[in-house]
PyMOL Python script that loads the backbone (N, CA, C, O; Angstrom):
from pymol import cmd

cmd.read_pdbstr("""\
ATOM      1  N   UNK A   1     -36.373  47.700 -14.640  1.00  0.00           N
ATOM      2  CA  UNK A   1     -35.254  46.777 -14.806  1.00  0.00           C
ATOM      3  C   UNK A   1     -35.242  45.756 -13.982  1.00  0.00           C
ATOM      4  O   UNK A   1     -36.225  45.802 -13.242  1.00  0.00           O
ATOM      5  N   UNK A   2     -34.441  44.695 -13.748  1.00  0.00           N
ATOM      6  CA  UNK A   2     -34.391  43.620 -12.990  1.00  0.00           C
ATOM      7  C   UNK A   2     -33.369  43.860 -12.481  1.00  0.00           C
ATOM      8  O   UNK A   2     -32.325  43.931 -13.128  1.00  0.00           O
ATOM      9  N   UNK A   3     -33.461  44.090 -10.841  1.00  0.00           N
ATOM     10  CA  UNK A   3     -32.107  44.086 -10.079  1.00  0.00           C
ATOM     11  C   UNK A   3     -31.860  42.973  -9.462  1.00  0.00           C
ATOM     12  O   UNK A   3     -30.847  43.038  -8.765  1.00  0.00           O
ATOM     13  N   UNK A   4     -32.655  41.507  -9.449  1.00  0.00           N
ATOM     14  CA  UNK A   4     -32.259  40.491  -8.813  1.00  0.00           C
ATOM     15  C   UNK A   4     -31.205  39.834  -9.856  1.00  0.00           C
ATOM     16  O   UNK A   4     -31.652  39.492 -10.952  1.00  0.00           O
ATOM     17  N   UNK A   5     -29.918  39.653  -9.592  1.00  0.00           N
ATOM     18  CA  UNK A   5     -28.969  38.899 -10.502  1.00  0.00           C
ATOM     19  C   UNK A   5     -29.057  37.564 -10.455  1.00  0.00           C
ATOM     20  O   UNK A   5     -28.215  37.017 -11.168  1.00  0.00           O
ATOM     21  N   UNK A   6     -29.822  36.790  -9.833  1.00  0.00           N
ATOM     22  CA  UNK A   6     -30.241  35.312  -9.717  1.00  0.00           C
ATOM     23  C   UNK A   6     -28.939  34.539  -8.876  1.00  0.00           C
ATOM     24  O   UNK A   6     -28.015  34.919  -8.158  1.00  0.00           O
ATOM     25  N   UNK A   7     -29.428  33.263  -9.395  1.00  0.00           N
ATOM     26  CA  UNK A   7     -28.382  32.365  -8.240  1.00  0.00           C
ATOM     27  C   UNK A   7     -27.386  31.848  -9.326  1.00  0.00           C
ATOM     28  O   UNK A   7     -27.703  31.334 -10.398  1.00  0.00           O
ATOM     29  N   UNK A   8     -26.305  32.045  -8.923  1.00  0.00           N
ATOM     30  CA  UNK A   8     -25.022  31.443  -9.787  1.00  0.00           C
ATOM     31  C   UNK A   8     -24.539  30.190  -8.825  1.00  0.00           C
ATOM     32  O   UNK A   8     -24.391  30.270  -7.606  1.00  0.00           O
ATOM     33  N   UNK A   9     -24.300  28.871  -9.736  1.00  0.00           N
ATOM     34  CA  UNK A   9     -23.982  27.602  -9.052  1.00  0.00           C
ATOM     35  C   UNK A   9     -22.942  27.062  -9.592  1.00  0.00           C
ATOM     36  O   UNK A   9     -23.023  26.408 -10.632  1.00  0.00           O
ATOM     37  N   UNK A  10     -21.509  27.326  -8.768  1.00  0.00           N
ATOM     38  CA  UNK A  10     -20.474  26.757  -9.551  1.00  0.00           C
ATOM     39  C   UNK A  10     -20.069  25.570  -8.996  1.00  0.00           C
ATOM     40  O   UNK A  10     -19.837  25.408  -7.798  1.00  0.00           O
ATOM     41  N   UNK A  11     -19.963  24.573 -10.028  1.00  0.00           N
ATOM     42  CA  UNK A  11     -19.419  23.059  -9.638  1.00  0.00           C
ATOM     43  C   UNK A  11     -18.059  22.877  -9.964  1.00  0.00           C
ATOM     44  O   UNK A  11     -17.771  23.058 -11.147  1.00  0.00           O
ATOM     45  N   UNK A  12     -17.077  22.534  -9.119  1.00  0.00           N
ATOM     46  CA  UNK A  12     -15.494  22.513  -9.224  1.00  0.00           C
ATOM     47  C   UNK A  12     -15.663  20.493  -9.128  1.00  0.00           C
ATOM     48  O   UNK A  12     -16.181  19.847  -8.217  1.00  0.00           O
ATOM     49  N   UNK A  13     -15.172  20.092 -10.107  1.00  0.00           N
ATOM     50  CA  UNK A  13     -15.184  18.510 -10.110  1.00  0.00           C
ATOM     51  C   UNK A  13     -14.356  18.441  -8.876  1.00  0.00           C
ATOM     52  O   UNK A  13     -13.793  19.447  -8.444  1.00  0.00           O
ATOM     53  N   UNK A  14     -14.254  17.098  -8.206  1.00  0.00           N
ATOM     54  CA  UNK A  14     -13.389  16.593  -6.973  1.00  0.00           C
ATOM     55  C   UNK A  14     -12.009  16.298  -8.090  1.00  0.00           C
ATOM     56  O   UNK A  14     -12.082  16.051  -9.294  1.00  0.00           O
ATOM     57  N   UNK A  15     -10.685  16.428  -7.175  1.00  0.00           N
ATOM     58  CA  UNK A  15      -9.521  15.824  -7.640  1.00  0.00           C
ATOM     59  C   UNK A  15      -9.719  14.542  -8.110  1.00  0.00           C
ATOM     60  O   UNK A  15     -10.678  13.850  -7.769  1.00  0.00           O
ATOM     61  N   UNK A  16      -8.725  14.140  -8.993  1.00  0.00           N
ATOM     62  CA  UNK A  16      -8.328  12.577  -9.512  1.00  0.00           C
ATOM     63  C   UNK A  16      -8.036  11.852  -8.089  1.00  0.00           C
ATOM     64  O   UNK A  16      -7.258  12.453  -7.348  1.00  0.00           O
ATOM     65  N   UNK A  17      -8.503  10.793  -7.691  1.00  0.00           N
ATOM     66  CA  UNK A  17      -8.093  10.036  -7.022  1.00  0.00           C
ATOM     67  C   UNK A  17      -6.745   9.615  -6.912  1.00  0.00           C
ATOM     68  O   UNK A  17      -6.312   8.970  -7.867  1.00  0.00           O
ATOM     69  N   UNK A  18      -5.835   9.881  -5.770  1.00  0.00           N
ATOM     70  CA  UNK A  18      -4.274   9.145  -6.056  1.00  0.00           C
ATOM     71  C   UNK A  18      -3.678   8.239  -4.527  1.00  0.00           C
ATOM     72  O   UNK A  18      -3.639   8.444  -3.314  1.00  0.00           O
ATOM     73  N   UNK A  19      -3.309   7.242  -5.430  1.00  0.00           N
ATOM     74  CA  UNK A  19      -2.902   6.351  -4.477  1.00  0.00           C
ATOM     75  C   UNK A  19      -1.887   6.541  -4.115  1.00  0.00           C
ATOM     76  O   UNK A  19      -0.973   6.963  -4.823  1.00  0.00           O
ATOM     77  N   UNK A  20      -1.778   6.168  -2.455  1.00  0.00           N
ATOM     78  CA  UNK A  20      -0.399   6.532  -1.980  1.00  0.00           C
ATOM     79  C   UNK A  20       0.150   4.953  -1.683  1.00  0.00           C
ATOM     80  O   UNK A  20      -0.494   4.021  -1.201  1.00  0.00           O
ATOM     81  N   UNK A  21       1.491   4.975  -2.114  1.00  0.00           N
ATOM     82  CA  UNK A  21       1.856   3.553  -2.010  1.00  0.00           C
ATOM     83  C   UNK A  21       2.058   3.138  -0.549  1.00  0.00           C
ATOM     84  O   UNK A  21       1.754   2.003  -0.182  1.00  0.00           O
ATOM     85  N   UNK A  22       2.605   4.115   0.346  1.00  0.00           N
ATOM     86  CA  UNK A  22       2.872   3.952   1.977  1.00  0.00           C
ATOM     87  C   UNK A  22       1.982   5.206   2.398  1.00  0.00           C
ATOM     88  O   UNK A  22       1.967   6.295   1.825  1.00  0.00           O
ATOM     89  N   UNK A  23       1.110   4.759   3.722  1.00  0.00           N
ATOM     90  CA  UNK A  23       0.614   5.484   4.096  1.00  0.00           C
ATOM     91  C   UNK A  23       1.110   5.743   5.666  1.00  0.00           C
ATOM     92  O   UNK A  23       0.727   6.700   6.339  1.00  0.00           O
ATOM     93  N   UNK A  24       2.096   4.646   6.156  1.00  0.00           N
ATOM     94  CA  UNK A  24       2.056   4.595   7.439  1.00  0.00           C
ATOM     95  C   UNK A  24       1.615   3.245   8.299  1.00  0.00           C
ATOM     96  O   UNK A  24       1.852   2.786   9.416  1.00  0.00           O
ATOM     97  N   UNK A  25       0.864   2.887   7.171  1.00  0.00           N
ATOM     98  CA  UNK A  25      -0.047   1.492   7.662  1.00  0.00           C
ATOM     99  C   UNK A  25       0.089   0.157   6.995  1.00  0.00           C
ATOM    100  O   UNK A  25       0.151   0.323   5.777  1.00  0.00           O
ATOM    101  N   UNK A  26       0.148  -0.914   7.287  1.00  0.00           N
ATOM    102  CA  UNK A  26       0.220  -2.302   6.494  1.00  0.00           C
ATOM    103  C   UNK A  26      -1.066  -2.835   6.999  1.00  0.00           C
ATOM    104  O   UNK A  26      -1.745  -2.428   7.942  1.00  0.00           O
ATOM    105  N   UNK A  27      -1.302  -3.979   6.066  1.00  0.00           N
ATOM    106  CA  UNK A  27      -2.190  -4.875   6.679  1.00  0.00           C
ATOM    107  C   UNK A  27      -1.749  -6.022   6.141  1.00  0.00           C
ATOM    108  O   UNK A  27      -1.354  -6.017   4.975  1.00  0.00           O
ATOM    109  N   UNK A  28      -1.744  -7.276   6.960  1.00  0.00           N
ATOM    110  CA  UNK A  28      -0.881  -8.514   6.187  1.00  0.00           C
ATOM    111  C   UNK A  28      -2.099  -9.386   6.342  1.00  0.00           C
ATOM    112  O   UNK A  28      -2.692  -9.421   7.421  1.00  0.00           O
ATOM    113  N   UNK A  29      -2.453 -10.022   5.405  1.00  0.00           N
ATOM    114  CA  UNK A  29      -3.558 -11.254   5.620  1.00  0.00           C
ATOM    115  C   UNK A  29      -2.051 -12.456   5.127  1.00  0.00           C
ATOM    116  O   UNK A  29      -1.153 -12.352   4.292  1.00  0.00           O
ATOM    117  N   UNK A  30      -2.400 -13.473   6.098  1.00  0.00           N
ATOM    118  CA  UNK A  30      -1.660 -14.934   6.333  1.00  0.00           C
ATOM    119  C   UNK A  30      -2.654 -15.731   6.358  1.00  0.00           C
ATOM    120  O   UNK A  30      -3.699 -15.331   6.872  1.00  0.00           O
ATOM    121  N   UNK A  31      -2.575 -17.015   5.827  1.00  0.00           N
ATOM    122  CA  UNK A  31      -3.080 -18.236   5.761  1.00  0.00           C
ATOM    123  C   UNK A  31      -2.176 -19.096   6.055  1.00  0.00           C
ATOM    124  O   UNK A  31      -1.217 -19.051   5.284  1.00  0.00           O
ATOM    125  N   UNK A  32      -2.096 -20.002   7.020  1.00  0.00           N
ATOM    126  CA  UNK A  32      -1.350 -20.979   7.402  1.00  0.00           C
ATOM    127  C   UNK A  32      -1.930 -22.265   6.758  1.00  0.00           C
ATOM    128  O   UNK A  32      -3.142 -22.310   6.548  1.00  0.00           O
ATOM    129  N   UNK A  33      -0.937 -23.571   6.352  1.00  0.00           N
ATOM    130  CA  UNK A  33      -1.371 -24.408   5.911  1.00  0.00           C
ATOM    131  C   UNK A  33      -1.688 -25.415   6.914  1.00  0.00           C
ATOM    132  O   UNK A  33      -1.163 -25.282   8.019  1.00  0.00           O
ATOM    133  N   UNK A  34      -2.446 -26.378   6.709  1.00  0.00           N
ATOM    134  CA  UNK A  34      -3.254 -26.949   7.403  1.00  0.00           C
ATOM    135  C   UNK A  34      -2.333 -27.972   8.340  1.00  0.00           C
ATOM    136  O   UNK A  34      -2.709 -28.440   9.415  1.00  0.00           O
ATOM    137  N   UNK A  35      -1.316 -28.166   7.837  1.00  0.00           N
ATOM    138  CA  UNK A  35      -0.152 -28.964   8.769  1.00  0.00           C
ATOM    139  C   UNK A  35       1.014 -28.311   9.567  1.00  0.00           C
ATOM    140  O   UNK A  35       1.883 -28.737  10.329  1.00  0.00           O
ATOM    141  N   UNK A  36       0.632 -26.990   9.023  1.00  0.00           N
ATOM    142  CA  UNK A  36       1.250 -26.035  10.267  1.00  0.00           C
ATOM    143  C   UNK A  36       0.831 -25.812  11.569  1.00  0.00           C
ATOM    144  O   UNK A  36      -0.339 -25.478  11.760  1.00  0.00           O
ATOM    145  N   UNK A  37       1.692 -25.958  12.606  1.00  0.00           N
ATOM    146  CA  UNK A  37       1.402 -25.733  14.069  1.00  0.00           C
ATOM    147  C   UNK A  37       1.211 -24.136  14.623  1.00  0.00           C
ATOM    148  O   UNK A  37       0.433 -23.759  15.499  1.00  0.00           O
ATOM    149  N   UNK A  38       2.102 -23.378  13.890  1.00  0.00           N
ATOM    150  CA  UNK A  38       1.825 -21.894  14.215  1.00  0.00           C
ATOM    151  C   UNK A  38       2.839 -21.294  13.247  1.00  0.00           C
ATOM    152  O   UNK A  38       3.816 -21.720  12.633  1.00  0.00           O
ATOM    153  N   UNK A  39       2.074 -19.896  13.389  1.00  0.00           N
ATOM    154  CA  UNK A  39       2.773 -18.566  12.427  1.00  0.00           C
ATOM    155  C   UNK A  39       3.436 -17.884  13.351  1.00  0.00           C
ATOM    156  O   UNK A  39       3.095 -17.726  14.523  1.00  0.00           O
ATOM    157  N   UNK A  40       4.684 -17.353  12.654  1.00  0.00           N
ATOM    158  CA  UNK A  40       5.281 -16.473  13.266  1.00  0.00           C
ATOM    159  C   UNK A  40       5.790 -15.063  12.234  1.00  0.00           C
ATOM    160  O   UNK A  40       6.604 -14.977  11.314  1.00  0.00           O
ATOM    161  N   UNK A  41       5.116 -14.326  12.721  1.00  0.00           N
ATOM    162  CA  UNK A  41       5.401 -12.925  11.796  1.00  0.00           C
ATOM    163  C   UNK A  41       6.858 -11.898  12.570  1.00  0.00           C
ATOM    164  O   UNK A  41       6.893 -11.534  13.746  1.00  0.00           O
ATOM    165  N   UNK A  42       7.991 -11.605  11.449  1.00  0.00           N
ATOM    166  CA  UNK A  42       8.709 -10.736  12.402  1.00  0.00           C
ATOM    167  C   UNK A  42       8.571  -9.538  11.824  1.00  0.00           C
ATOM    168  O   UNK A  42       8.267  -9.593  10.633  1.00  0.00           O
ATOM    169  N   UNK A  43       8.676  -8.647  12.213  1.00  0.00           N
ATOM    170  CA  UNK A  43       8.910  -7.136  12.020  1.00  0.00           C
ATOM    171  C   UNK A  43       9.945  -6.570  12.694  1.00  0.00           C
ATOM    172  O   UNK A  43      10.247  -6.675  13.882  1.00  0.00           O
ATOM    173  N   UNK A  44      10.787  -5.564  11.248  1.00  0.00           N
ATOM    174  CA  UNK A  44      11.828  -5.062  11.781  1.00  0.00           C
ATOM    175  C   UNK A  44      11.968  -3.513  10.836  1.00  0.00           C
ATOM    176  O   UNK A  44      11.328  -3.212   9.829  1.00  0.00           O
ATOM    177  N   UNK A  45      12.795  -2.878  11.399  1.00  0.00           N
ATOM    178  CA  UNK A  45      12.944  -1.050  10.377  1.00  0.00           C
ATOM    179  C   UNK A  45      13.652  -0.874  11.005  1.00  0.00           C
ATOM    180  O   UNK A  45      13.872  -1.225  12.164  1.00  0.00           O
ATOM    181  N   UNK A  46      14.376   0.014   9.966  1.00  0.00           N
ATOM    182  CA  UNK A  46      15.557   0.672  11.006  1.00  0.00           C
ATOM    183  C   UNK A  46      15.102   1.766  11.629  1.00  0.00           C
ATOM    184  O   UNK A  46      14.195   2.449  11.153  1.00  0.00           O
ATOM    185  N   UNK A  47      15.739   2.052  12.845  1.00  0.00           N
ATOM    186  CA  UNK A  47      15.394   3.014  13.910  1.00  0.00           C
ATOM    187  C   UNK A  47      14.388   2.424  15.178  1.00  0.00           C
ATOM    188  O   UNK A  47      14.158   3.002  16.240  1.00  0.00           O
ATOM    189  N   UNK A  48      13.855   1.067  14.719  1.00  0.00           N
ATOM    190  CA  UNK A  48      12.718   0.644  15.457  1.00  0.00           C
ATOM    191  C   UNK A  48      13.315  -0.852  15.805  1.00  0.00           C
ATOM    192  O   UNK A  48      14.068  -1.559  15.136  1.00  0.00           O
ATOM    193  N   UNK A  49      12.715  -1.078  17.084  1.00  0.00           N
ATOM    194  CA  UNK A  49      13.327  -2.486  17.640  1.00  0.00           C
ATOM    195  C   UNK A  49      12.186  -3.299  16.833  1.00  0.00           C
ATOM    196  O   UNK A  49      11.099  -2.929  16.388  1.00  0.00           O
ATOM    197  N   UNK A  50      12.867  -4.585  16.815  1.00  0.00           N
ATOM    198  CA  UNK A  50      12.452  -5.813  16.195  1.00  0.00           C
ATOM    199  C   UNK A  50      11.298  -6.592  17.127  1.00  0.00           C
ATOM    200  O   UNK A  50      11.487  -6.902  18.303  1.00  0.00           O
ATOM    201  N   UNK A  51      10.199  -6.820  16.461  1.00  0.00           N
ATOM    202  CA  UNK A  51       9.125  -7.335  17.311  1.00  0.00           C
ATOM    203  C   UNK A  51       8.509  -8.675  16.348  1.00  0.00           C
ATOM    204  O   UNK A  51       8.613  -8.669  15.121  1.00  0.00           O
ATOM    205  N   UNK A  52       8.042  -9.485  16.898  1.00  0.00           N
ATOM    206  CA  UNK A  52       7.303 -10.834  16.434  1.00  0.00           C
ATOM    207  C   UNK A  52       5.876 -11.180  17.139  1.00  0.00           C
ATOM    208  O   UNK A  52       5.382 -10.846  18.216  1.00  0.00           O
ATOM    209  N   UNK A  53       5.411 -12.031  16.012  1.00  0.00           N
ATOM    210  CA  UNK A  53       3.986 -12.510  16.755  1.00  0.00           C
ATOM    211  C   UNK A  53       3.767 -13.689  16.501  1.00  0.00           C
ATOM    212  O   UNK A  53       3.991 -14.022  15.337  1.00  0.00           O
ATOM    213  N   UNK A  54       3.337 -14.587  17.310  1.00  0.00           N
ATOM    214  CA  UNK A  54       3.002 -15.723  17.335  1.00  0.00           C
ATOM    215  C   UNK A  54       1.621 -16.152  17.074  1.00  0.00           C
ATOM    216  O   UNK A  54       0.840 -15.382  17.632  1.00  0.00           O
ATOM    217  N   UNK A  55       0.983 -17.168  16.383  1.00  0.00           N
ATOM    218  CA  UNK A  55      -0.321 -17.517  16.466  1.00  0.00           C
ATOM    219  C   UNK A  55      -0.413 -19.076  16.149  1.00  0.00           C
ATOM    220  O   UNK A  55      -1.504 -19.645  16.160  1.00  0.00           O
TER     221      UNK A  55
END
""", "prot")
cmd.dss("prot")
cmd.show_as("cartoon", "prot")
cmd.util.cbc("prot")
cmd.orient("prot")
């Protein structure tokens, strides 16, 4: 009588990919015109101080 049950492999598929609209980070790509001298980026949000970035 065979007492070895063998090997069982259970394959569980990965969950479908879900895109989150906002995960707390933002990436901004800015390209200035050839004639522009500088680019100023302003950021503000409720409960946070307003800031700016000049380039």
